[in-house]
C-alpha positions in Angstrom: 0.0 0.0 0.0 1.6 3.3 -1.1 2.4 6.0 1.5 0.7 9.4 0.8 2.1 11.4 3.7 5.6 11.7 5.2 5.4 8.7 7.5 4.8 5.0 7.0 1.5 5.3 8.9 0.1 7.6 6.2 -0.7 4.8 3.8 -4.0 5.0 1.8 -5.4 2.1 3.9 -4.6 3.8 7.2 -6.0 7.1 6.0 -9.2 5.5 5.0 -9.4 3.6 8.3 -9.0 6.9 10.2 -11.7 8.6 8.1 -14.2 5.8 8.7 -13.5 5.7 12.4 -13.7 9.5 12.8 -16.9 9.9 10.7 -20.2 9.9 12.3 -22.0 8.7 9.2 -21.2 6.3 6.3 -18.8 7.6 3.6 -19.0 7.0 -0.1 -15.9 6.5 -2.2 -16.3 10.0 -3.6 -16.5 11.5 -0.1 -13.3 9.6 0.9 -11.5 10.8 -2.3 -12.5 14.4 -1.6 -10.1 14.7 1.4 -7.0 14.3 -0.8 -5.4 17.1 -2.8 -5.4 16.9 -6.6 -1.8 15.7 -6.6 -2.3 12.9 -4.2 -5.8 11.8 -4.8 -6.1 8.0 -5.4 -8.4 6.6 -8.0 -11.7 5.0 -7.1 -10.1 1.6 -7.9 -7.3 2.3 -5.5 -9.7 3.2 -2.8 -11.8 0.1 -3.5 -8.7 -2.1 -3.2 -7.7 -0.4 0.1 -11.2 -0.9 1.5 -11.0 -4.6 0.6 -7.7 -4.9 2.3 -9.1 -3.1 5.4 -12.1 -5.5 5.5 -9.7 -8.4 5.5 -7.7 -6.8 8.4 -10.8 -6.6 10.5 -12.1 -10.1 9.7 -11.2 -11.5 13.1 -11.7 -8.3 15.2 -14.6 -6.8 17.2 -15.1 -4.2 14.5 -16.1 -4.7 10.9 -16.1 -2.6 7.7 -19.6 -2.7 6.3 -21.1 -1.2 3.2 -24.7 0.0 3.6 -27.0 2.1 1.4 -25.2 5.4 2.2 -21.7 4.2 1.9 -19.1 2.5 4.0 -18.8 2.5 7.8 -16.9 0.9 10.7 -19.2 -0.7 13.2 -19.3 -3.1 16.1 -19.8 -6.7 15.2 -23.2 -8.2 16.2 -21.3 -10.9 18.2 -19.8 -8.4 20.7 -22.8 -6.1 20.7 -24.2 -7.4 24.1 -21.1 -6.2 25.9 -20.7 -2.9 24.0 -24.3 -2.0 24.7 -23.6 -1.9 28.4 -21.7 1.3 27.9 -24.9 3.2 27.4 -27.6 3.8 30.0 -30.0 4.9 27.4 -33.0 2.6 27.0 -33.6 1.6 23.4 -36.8 2.9 22.0 -39.7 0.5 22.0 -42.0 -0.1 19.0 -45.2 -2.0 18.8 -45.9 -4.9 16.6 -48.4 -2.7 14.6 -45.6 -0.3 13.8 -43.3 -3.1 12.7 -46.0 -4.6 10.5 -46.6 -1.2 8.9 -42.9 -0.7 8.3 -42.6 -4.2 6.8 -45.5 -3.6 4.5 -44.0 -0.4 3.3 -40.6 -2.1 2.8 -41.9 -5.0 0.8 -44.8 -3.5 -1.1 -43.6 0.1 -1.7 -44.9 2.4 -3.0 -48.0 1.8 -0.8 -50.7 4.0 0.6 -52.1 4.1 4.2 -55.3 2.6 2.9 -53.4 -0.3 1.3 -51.7 -1.0 4.7 -55.1 -0.9 6.5 -56.6 -3.3 3.9 -53.8 -5.9 4.5 -53.7 -5.5 8.3 -57.5 -5.3 8.7 -57.3 -2.4 11.1 -56.8 1.3 10.8 -53.2 2.6 10.9 -52.8 5.1 13.8 -51.5 8.5 12.8 -48.7 8.3 15.4 -47.3 5.2 13.7 -46.8 7.0 10.3 -45.5 10.0 12.1 -43.0 8.0 14.1 -41.7 6.3 11.0 -41.4 9.7 9.2 -39.6 11.3 12.2 -37.2 8.4 12.3 -36.7 9.1 8.6 -37.3 5.4 7.8 -40.1 6.2 5.4 -41.0 9.2 3.1 -43.7 10.2 0.7 -42.6 9.2 -2.8 -45.7 10.3 -4.7 -49.4 10.4 -4.7 -51.8 7.8 -6.3 -53.9 9.2 -9.1 -57.3 8.6 -7.6 -59.7 10.9 -5.8 -58.1 12.3 -2.7 -54.6 11.8 -4.1 -53.5 9.5 -1.1 -49.7 9.6 -0.3 -47.5 6.8 -1.5 -44.9 5.7 1.1 -41.5 4.2 0.5 -38.4 3.5 2.6 -35.3 5.6 2.8 -31.5 5.1 2.8 -31.6 5.8 6.5 -33.9 2.8 6.9 -31.4 0.6 5.0 -28.5 2.0 7.0 -30.2 1.4 10.3 -31.0 -2.2 9.5 -27.4 -2.7 8.2 -28.3 -3.5 4.6 -27.1 -2.0 1.3 -30.3 -2.3 -0.7 -33.9 -3.6 -0.5 -32.6 -6.7 -2.3 -30.8 -7.6 0.9 -34.1 -8.0 2.8 -35.2 -11.6 3.5 -37.4 -12.7 0.6 -41.1 -13.1 1.2 -40.7 -16.8 0.6 -38.5 -16.9 3.6 -41.0 -15.1 5.8 -44.1 -17.1 6.7 -45.8 -14.4 8.7 -45.1 -10.9 10.1 -43.9 -12.4 13.4 -40.9 -13.9 11.7 -39.7 -10.5 10.5 -38.7 -9.6 14.0 -35.9 -12.2 14.4 -34.7 -11.4 10.9 -34.1 -7.9 12.1 -32.6 -9.0 15.4 -35.3 -7.4 17.4 -35.7 -8.2 21.1 -39.3 -8.6 22.4 -40.1 -6.8 25.7 -43.1 -6.9 27.9 -44.1 -3.3 28.2 -47.1 -2.0 26.2 -46.8 0.8 23.7 -48.0 4.2 25.0 -50.9 5.5 22.9 -50.3 9.1 21.7 -53.8 9.7 20.4 -57.0 7.7 20.4 -58.1 6.0 17.2 -61.4 4.4 16.3 -59.9 0.9 16.1 -57.6 -0.4 18.8 -55.9 -3.7 19.4 -53.6 -5.2 22.1 -50.1 -5.1 20.8 -47.0 -6.8 22.2 -44.1 -4.4 22.2 -40.8 -4.9 20.5 -37.5 -3.3 21.4 -35.0 -2.1 18.8 -31.3 -1.3 19.4 -30.4 2.4 19.2 -28.5 3.8 16.2 -25.5 4.4 18.4 -25.2 0.7 19.1 -24.8 -0.2 15.4 -21.7 1.9 15.1 -18.3 2.0 16.8 
């Protein structure tokens, strides 16, 4: 690996490693290339090779180099996550089964309207569920259906892919692998908890919902 700076530590691989560890968000190859001057800037191919070497270096360590939808990032391996999570006193946010089912329907059937979701689930979708998903930036309005009322069509975002540690929707488990909505939870490494979900606002249709606990975003990254 060629040295770019004045010391042996300033190899392209080491520079990229430092960038990824220092960054608070995934980095694309273009973003990594932008830190170099015109004279020293490596090619995209050189950066790709250095990232491959870096991935190999971390193969047996507690951190891993992972490519997600927004780029590359260094993160804690799932195998050591139980110990690392004890550094934070913050309680992970809790989400109801209704929210997870709504999110799954959007992910697998997008673009989809609120009415479509209600038809599949057989109950109305609470406004706070859609609002929570939008506030988390896991879903967004991608258009409107050309019917009376012009209902919004929802789709997932890159932030959704990044959070669940996948590069594209193609990396989601196929519907053939999922027999029912309940099996989506272990696929996403969700941990069930006993507390019920607080209801932010009343809705005409209510149902008892077991609550599921998700890891926080901080726990996915080193």
